[in-house]
Biopython code that builds the backbone (N, CA, C, O; Angstrom):
import numpy as np
from Bio.PDB.StructureBuilder import StructureBuilder

atoms = [
    (1, "UNK", "N", (-12.535, 2.000, -108.635)),
    (1, "UNK", "CA", (-13.375, 2.009, -107.105)),
    (1, "UNK", "C", (-12.431, 1.825, -106.085)),
    (1, "UNK", "O", (-12.488, 2.566, -105.104)),
    (2, "UNK", "N", (-11.337, 0.717, -106.181)),
    (2, "UNK", "CA", (-10.571, 0.413, -105.315)),
    (2, "UNK", "C", (-9.332, 1.477, -105.035)),
    (2, "UNK", "O", (-8.562, 1.461, -104.075)),
    (3, "UNK", "N", (-9.355, 2.284, -106.003)),
    (3, "UNK", "CA", (-8.256, 3.566, -105.603)),
    (3, "UNK", "C", (-8.716, 4.830, -104.821)),
    (3, "UNK", "O", (-8.048, 5.801, -104.464)),
    (4, "UNK", "N", (-10.144, 4.534, -104.637)),
    (4, "UNK", "CA", (-10.680, 5.136, -103.614)),
    (4, "UNK", "C", (-11.009, 4.744, -102.108)),
    (4, "UNK", "O", (-11.282, 5.369, -101.083)),
    (5, "UNK", "N", (-10.851, 3.396, -102.467)),
    (5, "UNK", "CA", (-10.966, 2.751, -101.115)),
    (5, "UNK", "C", (-9.691, 2.636, -100.349)),
    (5, "UNK", "O", (-9.894, 2.911, -99.166)),
    (6, "UNK", "N", (-8.484, 2.336, -100.592)),
    (6, "UNK", "CA", (-7.425, 2.437, -100.021)),
    (6, "UNK", "C", (-7.084, 3.706, -99.390)),
    (6, "UNK", "O", (-6.928, 3.667, -98.170)),
    (7, "UNK", "N", (-6.904, 5.094, -100.127)),
    (7, "UNK", "CA", (-6.837, 6.197, -99.103)),
    (7, "UNK", "C", (-8.342, 6.850, -98.282)),
    (7, "UNK", "O", (-8.338, 7.901, -97.642)),
    (8, "UNK", "N", (-9.189, 6.237, -98.418)),
    (8, "UNK", "CA", (-10.499, 6.596, -97.337)),
    (8, "UNK", "C", (-10.205, 5.358, -96.175)),
    (8, "UNK", "O", (-10.702, 5.581, -95.071)),
    (9, "UNK", "N", (-9.592, 4.330, -96.299)),
    (9, "UNK", "CA", (-9.127, 3.597, -95.264)),
    (9, "UNK", "C", (-8.044, 3.816, -94.470)),
    (9, "UNK", "O", (-7.972, 3.587, -93.263)),
    (10, "UNK", "N", (-6.949, 4.403, -95.395)),
    (10, "UNK", "CA", (-5.764, 5.106, -94.484)),
    (10, "UNK", "C", (-6.219, 6.410, -93.595)),
    (10, "UNK", "O", (-5.791, 6.632, -92.463)),
    (11, "UNK", "N", (-7.114, 7.193, -94.267)),
    (11, "UNK", "CA", (-7.845, 8.172, -93.538)),
    (11, "UNK", "C", (-7.964, 8.038, -92.431)),
    (11, "UNK", "O", (-7.297, 8.537, -91.525)),
    (12, "UNK", "N", (-9.240, 7.019, -92.363)),
    (12, "UNK", "CA", (-9.882, 6.561, -91.294)),
    (12, "UNK", "C", (-8.976, 5.764, -90.293)),
    (12, "UNK", "O", (-9.508, 5.725, -89.184)),
    (13, "UNK", "N", (-7.881, 5.177, -90.340)),
    (13, "UNK", "CA", (-7.273, 4.245, -89.728)),
    (13, "UNK", "C", (-6.359, 5.568, -88.940)),
    (13, "UNK", "O", (-6.464, 5.802, -87.736)),
    (14, "UNK", "N", (-5.480, 6.337, -89.870)),
    (14, "UNK", "CA", (-4.789, 7.370, -89.055)),
    (14, "UNK", "C", (-5.094, 8.457, -88.345)),
    (14, "UNK", "O", (-4.314, 9.066, -87.613)),
    (15, "UNK", "N", (-6.707, 8.825, -88.638)),
    (15, "UNK", "CA", (-7.302, 10.145, -88.175)),
    (15, "UNK", "C", (-7.534, 9.734, -86.666)),
    (15, "UNK", "O", (-7.404, 10.573, -85.774)),
    (16, "UNK", "N", (-7.942, 8.190, -86.355)),
    (16, "UNK", "CA", (-8.669, 7.813, -85.349)),
    (16, "UNK", "C", (-7.730, 8.102, -84.111)),
    (16, "UNK", "O", (-8.081, 8.723, -83.107)),
    (17, "UNK", "N", (-6.639, 7.624, -84.309)),
    (17, "UNK", "CA", (-5.923, 7.818, -82.732)),
    (17, "UNK", "C", (-5.734, 9.509, -82.770)),
    (17, "UNK", "O", (-5.615, 9.925, -81.618)),
    (18, "UNK", "N", (-5.697, 10.175, -83.393)),
    (18, "UNK", "CA", (-5.539, 11.950, -83.412)),
    (18, "UNK", "C", (-6.851, 12.074, -82.361)),
    (18, "UNK", "O", (-6.893, 12.498, -81.206)),
    (19, "UNK", "N", (-7.838, 11.564, -83.181)),
    (19, "UNK", "CA", (-9.207, 12.443, -82.137)),
    (19, "UNK", "C", (-9.310, 11.716, -80.798)),
    (19, "UNK", "O", (-9.860, 12.239, -79.829)),
    (20, "UNK", "N", (-8.717, 10.382, -80.763)),
    (20, "UNK", "CA", (-8.848, 10.185, -79.283)),
    (20, "UNK", "C", (-7.697, 10.695, -78.513)),
    (20, "UNK", "O", (-7.628, 10.603, -77.288)),
    (21, "UNK", "N", (-6.990, 11.120, -79.099)),
    (21, "UNK", "CA", (-5.854, 11.506, -78.369)),
    (21, "UNK", "C", (-6.181, 13.205, -77.833)),
    (21, "UNK", "O", (-5.959, 13.630, -76.699)),
    (22, "UNK", "N", (-6.763, 13.999, -78.995)),
    (22, "UNK", "CA", (-6.874, 15.174, -78.494)),
    (22, "UNK", "C", (-8.265, 15.120, -77.456)),
    (22, "UNK", "O", (-8.438, 16.289, -77.110)),
    (23, "UNK", "N", (-9.182, 14.366, -76.906)),
    (23, "UNK", "CA", (-10.097, 14.115, -76.183)),
    (23, "UNK", "C", (-9.561, 13.833, -74.769)),
    (23, "UNK", "O", (-10.229, 14.066, -73.762)),
    (24, "UNK", "N", (-8.138, 13.245, -74.746)),
    (24, "UNK", "CA", (-7.909, 12.778, -73.408)),
    (24, "UNK", "C", (-7.174, 14.134, -73.109)),
    (24, "UNK", "O", (-7.409, 14.591, -71.991)),
    (25, "UNK", "N", (-6.326, 14.857, -73.910)),
    (25, "UNK", "CA", (-5.918, 15.789, -73.521)),
    (25, "UNK", "C", (-6.985, 16.798, -73.030)),
    (25, "UNK", "O", (-6.407, 17.736, -72.483)),
    (26, "UNK", "N", (-8.026, 16.917, -73.024)),
    (26, "UNK", "CA", (-8.861, 17.919, -72.614)),
    (26, "UNK", "C", (-9.459, 17.752, -71.426)),
    (26, "UNK", "O", (-10.195, 18.579, -70.888)),
    (27, "UNK", "N", (-9.057, 16.334, -70.857)),
    (27, "UNK", "CA", (-9.306, 16.292, -69.128)),
    (27, "UNK", "C", (-8.323, 16.976, -68.164)),
    (27, "UNK", "O", (-7.114, 17.156, -68.309)),
    (28, "UNK", "N", (-8.924, 17.228, -67.408)),
    (28, "UNK", "CA", (-8.141, 18.069, -66.213)),
    (28, "UNK", "C", (-6.912, 16.923, -65.443)),
    (28, "UNK", "O", (-7.124, 15.800, -64.987)),
    (29, "UNK", "N", (-5.842, 17.559, -65.501)),
    (29, "UNK", "CA", (-4.717, 16.396, -65.079)),
    (29, "UNK", "C", (-5.161, 16.092, -63.355)),
    (29, "UNK", "O", (-5.647, 16.899, -62.564)),
    (30, "UNK", "N", (-4.836, 14.786, -63.149)),
    (30, "UNK", "CA", (-5.031, 14.213, -62.178)),
    (30, "UNK", "C", (-3.789, 15.058, -61.132)),
    (30, "UNK", "O", (-2.795, 15.544, -61.671)),
    (31, "UNK", "N", (-3.945, 15.127, -59.992)),
    (31, "UNK", "CA", (-3.454, 15.496, -59.093)),
    (31, "UNK", "C", (-3.647, 14.709, -57.612)),
    (31, "UNK", "O", (-4.611, 14.050, -57.223)),
    (32, "UNK", "N", (-2.415, 15.011, -56.948)),
    (32, "UNK", "CA", (-2.327, 14.102, -55.727)),
    (32, "UNK", "C", (-3.414, 14.511, -54.626)),
    (32, "UNK", "O", (-3.710, 13.664, -53.784)),
    (33, "UNK", "N", (-3.937, 15.592, -54.598)),
    (33, "UNK", "CA", (-5.018, 16.289, -53.748)),
    (33, "UNK", "C", (-6.129, 15.520, -54.462)),
    (33, "UNK", "O", (-6.759, 14.770, -53.717)),
    (34, "UNK", "N", (-6.475, 15.541, -55.631)),
    (34, "UNK", "CA", (-7.720, 14.702, -56.035)),
    (34, "UNK", "C", (-7.686, 13.583, -55.832)),
    (34, "UNK", "O", (-8.783, 13.105, -55.543)),
    (35, "UNK", "N", (-6.651, 12.733, -55.860)),
    (35, "UNK", "CA", (-6.677, 11.290, -55.634)),
    (35, "UNK", "C", (-6.745, 10.998, -54.245)),
    (35, "UNK", "O", (-7.281, 9.922, -53.981)),
    (36, "UNK", "N", (-6.317, 11.717, -53.236)),
    (36, "UNK", "CA", (-6.789, 11.870, -51.895)),
    (36, "UNK", "C", (-8.313, 11.653, -51.377)),
    (36, "UNK", "O", (-8.913, 10.898, -50.612)),
    (37, "UNK", "N", (-8.701, 13.182, -52.572)),
    (37, "UNK", "CA", (-9.878, 13.260, -52.150)),
    (37, "UNK", "C", (-11.051, 12.076, -52.394)),
    (37, "UNK", "O", (-12.076, 11.759, -51.791)),
    (38, "UNK", "N", (-10.362, 11.594, -53.591)),
    (38, "UNK", "CA", (-11.384, 10.383, -54.075)),
    (38, "UNK", "C", (-11.261, 9.244, -53.289)),
    (38, "UNK", "O", (-12.241, 8.500, -53.258)),
    (39, "UNK", "N", (-10.267, 8.938, -52.641)),
    (39, "UNK", "CA", (-9.911, 8.004, -51.606)),
    (39, "UNK", "C", (-10.687, 8.280, -50.340)),
    (39, "UNK", "O", (-11.368, 7.434, -49.761)),
    (40, "UNK", "N", (-10.552, 9.350, -50.015)),
    (40, "UNK", "CA", (-11.817, 9.280, -48.651)),
    (40, "UNK", "C", (-12.909, 9.000, -49.167)),
    (40, "UNK", "O", (-13.420, 7.933, -48.827)),
    (41, "UNK", "N", (-13.511, 9.736, -50.003)),
    (41, "UNK", "CA", (-14.995, 9.459, -50.639)),
    (41, "UNK", "C", (-15.190, 7.828, -50.740)),
    (41, "UNK", "O", (-16.175, 7.223, -50.316)),
    (42, "UNK", "N", (-14.203, 7.321, -51.300)),
    (42, "UNK", "CA", (-14.609, 5.715, -51.420)),
    (42, "UNK", "C", (-14.392, 5.151, -50.249)),
    (42, "UNK", "O", (-14.964, 4.074, -50.083)),
    (43, "UNK", "N", (-13.712, 5.566, -49.348)),
    (43, "UNK", "CA", (-13.450, 4.855, -48.036)),
    (43, "UNK", "C", (-14.807, 5.775, -46.967)),
    (43, "UNK", "O", (-14.960, 5.437, -45.794)),
    (44, "UNK", "N", (-15.374, 6.521, -47.380)),
    (44, "UNK", "CA", (-16.514, 6.940, -46.324)),
    (44, "UNK", "C", (-17.921, 6.054, -47.409)),
    (44, "UNK", "O", (-19.093, 5.943, -47.048)),
    (45, "UNK", "N", (-17.605, 5.778, -48.127)),
    (45, "UNK", "CA", (-18.716, 4.930, -48.726)),
    (45, "UNK", "C", (-18.449, 3.164, -48.559)),
    (45, "UNK", "O", (-19.068, 2.352, -49.246)),
    (46, "UNK", "N", (-17.661, 2.866, -47.765)),
    (46, "UNK", "CA", (-17.056, 1.072, -47.484)),
    (46, "UNK", "C", (-15.958, 1.054, -47.825)),
    (46, "UNK", "O", (-15.174, 0.712, -46.940)),
    (47, "UNK", "N", (-15.394, 1.362, -49.090)),
    (47, "UNK", "CA", (-14.201, 0.879, -49.312)),
    (47, "UNK", "C", (-13.043, 0.140, -48.585)),
    (47, "UNK", "O", (-12.562, 1.019, -47.871)),
    (48, "UNK", "N", (-12.612, -0.559, -48.462)),
    (48, "UNK", "CA", (-11.286, -1.287, -47.817)),
    (48, "UNK", "C", (-10.464, -1.556, -48.526)),
    (48, "UNK", "O", (-10.578, -2.617, -49.138)),
    (49, "UNK", "N", (-9.203, -0.654, -48.763)),
    (49, "UNK", "CA", (-8.344, -0.932, -49.655)),
    (49, "UNK", "C", (-7.154, -2.244, -49.485)),
    (49, "UNK", "O", (-6.281, -2.650, -50.253)),
    (50, "UNK", "N", (-7.556, -2.647, -48.185)),
    (50, "UNK", "CA", (-6.653, -4.093, -47.670)),
    (50, "UNK", "C", (-7.457, -5.262, -48.353)),
    (50, "UNK", "O", (-6.941, -6.372, -48.482)),
    (51, "UNK", "N", (-8.539, -5.029, -48.719)),
    (51, "UNK", "CA", (-9.246, -6.324, -49.178)),
    (51, "UNK", "C", (-8.777, -6.620, -50.654)),
    (51, "UNK", "O", (-9.557, -6.489, -51.598)),
    (52, "UNK", "N", (-7.889, -6.894, -50.763)),
    (52, "UNK", "CA", (-7.740, -7.316, -52.476)),
    (52, "UNK", "C", (-7.940, -8.292, -52.958)),
    (52, "UNK", "O", (-7.540, -8.651, -54.066)),
    (53, "UNK", "N", (-8.715, -8.995, -52.066)),
    (53, "UNK", "CA", (-8.815, -10.698, -52.677)),
    (53, "UNK", "C", (-10.079, -10.379, -53.623)),
    (53, "UNK", "O", (-10.220, -10.817, -54.765)),
    (54, "UNK", "N", (-10.970, -9.536, -52.938)),
    (54, "UNK", "CA", (-12.267, -9.229, -53.903)),
    (54, "UNK", "C", (-12.460, -7.587, -54.827)),
    (54, "UNK", "O", (-13.393, -6.795, -54.956)),
    (55, "UNK", "N", (-11.282, -7.635, -55.242)),
    (55, "UNK", "CA", (-10.676, -6.218, -55.443)),
    (55, "UNK", "C", (-11.804, -5.636, -56.902)),
    (55, "UNK", "O", (-12.339, -4.530, -56.826)),
    (56, "UNK", "N", (-11.981, -6.369, -57.894)),
    (56, "UNK", "CA", (-12.829, -5.552, -59.012)),
    (56, "UNK", "C", (-13.987, -5.522, -58.460)),
    (56, "UNK", "O", (-14.537, -4.421, -58.463)),
    (57, "UNK", "N", (-14.562, -6.425, -57.964)),
    (57, "UNK", "CA", (-15.979, -6.060, -57.416)),
    (57, "UNK", "C", (-16.181, -5.269, -56.392)),
    (57, "UNK", "O", (-17.076, -4.430, -56.497)),
    (58, "UNK", "N", (-15.376, -5.351, -55.128)),
    (58, "UNK", "CA", (-15.568, -4.324, -54.290)),
    (58, "UNK", "C", (-15.423, -2.592, -54.483)),
    (58, "UNK", "O", (-15.897, -1.644, -53.857)),
    (59, "UNK", "N", (-14.577, -2.698, -55.604)),
    (59, "UNK", "CA", (-14.134, -1.137, -55.834)),
    (59, "UNK", "C", (-15.374, -0.584, -56.959)),
    (59, "UNK", "O", (-15.753, 0.586, -57.002)),
    (60, "UNK", "N", (-15.854, -1.593, -57.761)),
    (60, "UNK", "CA", (-17.145, -1.103, -58.504)),
    (60, "UNK", "C", (-18.273, -0.994, -57.770)),
    (60, "UNK", "O", (-19.035, -0.155, -58.251)),
    (61, "UNK", "N", (-18.771, -1.645, -56.556)),
    (61, "UNK", "CA", (-19.827, -1.683, -56.007)),
    (61, "UNK", "C", (-19.634, -0.510, -55.134)),
    (61, "UNK", "O", (-20.656, -0.022, -54.652)),
    (62, "UNK", "N", (-18.395, 0.071, -54.824)),
    (62, "UNK", "CA", (-17.916, 1.107, -53.886)),
    (62, "UNK", "C", (-18.665, 2.525, -54.791)),
    (62, "UNK", "O", (-19.535, 3.331, -54.462)),
    (63, "UNK", "N", (-17.924, 2.366, -55.936)),
    (63, "UNK", "CA", (-17.875, 3.674, -57.014)),
    (63, "UNK", "C", (-19.114, 3.799, -57.534)),
    (63, "UNK", "O", (-19.487, 4.925, -57.863)),
    (64, "UNK", "N", (-20.077, 2.543, -57.723)),
    (64, "UNK", "CA", (-21.635, 2.890, -58.034)),
    (64, "UNK", "C", (-22.224, 3.186, -56.677)),
    (64, "UNK", "O", (-23.447, 3.285, -56.784)),
    (65, "UNK", "N", (-21.834, 3.350, -55.532)),
    (65, "UNK", "CA", (-22.675, 3.726, -54.275)),
    (65, "UNK", "C", (-21.939, 5.525, -54.711)),
    (65, "UNK", "O", (-22.818, 6.363, -54.908)),
    (66, "UNK", "N", (-20.667, 5.964, -54.822)),
    (66, "UNK", "CA", (-20.440, 7.282, -54.628)),
    (66, "UNK", "C", (-21.362, 7.781, -55.901)),
    (66, "UNK", "O", (-22.172, 8.684, -55.693)),
    (67, "UNK", "N", (-21.265, 7.287, -57.028)),
    (67, "UNK", "CA", (-22.038, 7.726, -58.322)),
    (67, "UNK", "C", (-23.388, 8.036, -57.856)),
    (67, "UNK", "O", (-23.733, 9.192, -58.101)),
    (68, "UNK", "N", (-24.407, 7.164, -57.130)),
    (68, "UNK", "CA", (-25.506, 7.412, -56.758)),
    (68, "UNK", "C", (-25.779, 8.485, -55.754)),
    (68, "UNK", "O", (-26.797, 9.174, -55.835)),
    (69, "UNK", "N", (-24.863, 8.644, -54.783)),
    (69, "UNK", "CA", (-24.592, 9.787, -53.994)),
    (69, "UNK", "C", (-24.940, 11.099, -54.442)),
    (69, "UNK", "O", (-25.814, 11.931, -54.197)),
    (70, "UNK", "N", (-23.612, 10.948, -55.432)),
    (70, "UNK", "CA", (-23.556, 12.262, -56.610)),
    (70, "UNK", "C", (-24.791, 12.654, -57.167)),
    (70, "UNK", "O", (-25.157, 13.826, -57.251)),
    (71, "UNK", "N", (-25.622, 11.383, -57.659)),
    (71, "UNK", "CA", (-26.402, 11.704, -58.390)),
    (71, "UNK", "C", (-27.691, 12.172, -57.656)),
    (71, "UNK", "O", (-28.577, 12.794, -58.241)),
    (72, "UNK", "N", (-27.744, 11.832, -56.323)),
    (72, "UNK", "CA", (-28.845, 12.196, -55.546)),
    (72, "UNK", "C", (-28.576, 13.432, -55.035)),
    (72, "UNK", "O", (-29.587, 14.002, -54.624)),
    (73, "UNK", "N", (-27.392, 14.135, -54.904)),
    (73, "UNK", "CA", (-27.498, 15.279, -53.993)),
    (73, "UNK", "C", (-28.097, 16.304, -54.836)),
    (73, "UNK", "O", (-28.314, 16.382, -56.045)),
    (74, "UNK", "N", (-28.329, 17.182, -53.686)),
    (74, "UNK", "CA", (-29.233, 18.409, -54.445)),
    (74, "UNK", "C", (-29.507, 19.113, -53.280)),
    (74, "UNK", "O", (-29.643, 18.613, -52.163)),
    (75, "UNK", "N", (-29.598, 20.476, -53.620)),
    (75, "UNK", "CA", (-29.695, 21.538, -52.819)),
    (75, "UNK", "C", (-31.296, 21.742, -52.030)),
    (75, "UNK", "O", (-32.360, 21.597, -52.632)),
    (76, "UNK", "N", (-31.208, 21.997, -51.002)),
    (76, "UNK", "CA", (-32.851, 22.347, -50.426)),
    (76, "UNK", "C", (-33.416, 20.800, -49.806)),
    (76, "UNK", "O", (-32.744, 19.769, -49.845)),
    (77, "UNK", "N", (-34.555, 20.896, -49.336)),
    (77, "UNK", "CA", (-35.361, 19.990, -48.783)),
    (77, "UNK", "C", (-35.926, 19.025, -49.633)),
    (77, "UNK", "O", (-36.193, 19.389, -50.778)),
    (78, "UNK", "N", (-36.167, 17.842, -49.293)),
    (78, "UNK", "CA", (-37.083, 17.059, -50.262)),
    (78, "UNK", "C", (-38.265, 17.316, -50.729)),
    (78, "UNK", "O", (-39.067, 17.753, -49.905)),
    (79, "UNK", "N", (-38.621, 17.179, -51.799)),
    (79, "UNK", "CA", (-40.075, 17.798, -52.404)),
    (79, "UNK", "C", (-40.899, 16.593, -52.364)),
    (79, "UNK", "O", (-42.078, 16.791, -52.656)),
    (80, "UNK", "N", (-40.589, 15.454, -52.089)),
    (80, "UNK", "CA", (-41.606, 14.319, -51.727)),
    (80, "UNK", "C", (-42.120, 14.680, -50.241)),
    (80, "UNK", "O", (-41.628, 15.434, -49.402)),
    (81, "UNK", "N", (-43.483, 13.740, -50.202)),
    (81, "UNK", "CA", (-44.402, 13.990, -49.004)),
    (81, "UNK", "C", (-45.431, 15.107, -49.114)),
    (81, "UNK", "O", (-45.616, 15.777, -50.130)),
    (82, "UNK", "N", (-46.135, 15.248, -47.862)),
    (82, "UNK", "CA", (-47.104, 15.878, -47.918)),
    (82, "UNK", "C", (-46.911, 17.443, -47.264)),
    (82, "UNK", "O", (-45.850, 17.720, -46.705)),
    (83, "UNK", "N", (-47.732, 18.194, -47.345)),
    (83, "UNK", "CA", (-47.512, 19.456, -46.280)),
    (83, "UNK", "C", (-48.846, 19.832, -46.293)),
    (83, "UNK", "O", (-49.720, 19.599, -47.127)),
    (84, "UNK", "N", (-48.889, 20.659, -44.887)),
    (84, "UNK", "CA", (-50.071, 20.994, -44.286)),
    (84, "UNK", "C", (-50.008, 22.267, -43.625)),
    (84, "UNK", "O", (-49.152, 22.524, -42.778)),
    (85, "UNK", "N", (-50.917, 23.085, -44.005)),
    (85, "UNK", "CA", (-50.434, 24.432, -43.252)),
    (85, "UNK", "C", (-51.383, 24.368, -42.327)),
    (85, "UNK", "O", (-52.423, 23.718, -42.430)),
    (86, "UNK", "N", (-50.870, 25.404, -40.904)),
    (86, "UNK", "CA", (-51.893, 25.399, -40.083)),
    (86, "UNK", "C", (-52.846, 26.376, -39.843)),
    (86, "UNK", "O", (-52.764, 27.332, -40.614)),
    (87, "UNK", "N", (-53.812, 26.438, -38.930)),
    (87, "UNK", "CA", (-54.559, 27.473, -38.967)),
    (87, "UNK", "C", (-54.185, 28.682, -37.853)),
    (87, "UNK", "O", (-54.851, 29.716, -37.816)),
]
sb = StructureBuilder()
sb.init_structure("model")
sb.init_model(0)
sb.init_chain("A")
sb.init_seg("    ")
for serial, (resi, resn, name, xyz) in enumerate(atoms, 1):
    if name == "N":
        sb.init_residue(resn, " ", resi, " ")
    sb.init_atom(name, np.array(xyz, "f"), 0.0, 1.0, " ", f" {name:<3s}", serial, name[0])
structure = sb.get_structure()
């Protein structure tokens, strides 16, 4: 039983970094234009890069706002509300 446990453990330990590395390689490379675009979005949502005193909290709050805006972005008019047809 111990003879099977050691090779299985080694395979699990050595195989895990290869899986995580392959997932990282599938992401698109980060470009300078992409970073600038993201910074413009963050500043439009209220991020102030000079406020380093509250750094983790302010960037996380602004990123949450940007994510909420992206989630709510859709095409066409709102489907909420009433509509009336005229005579």
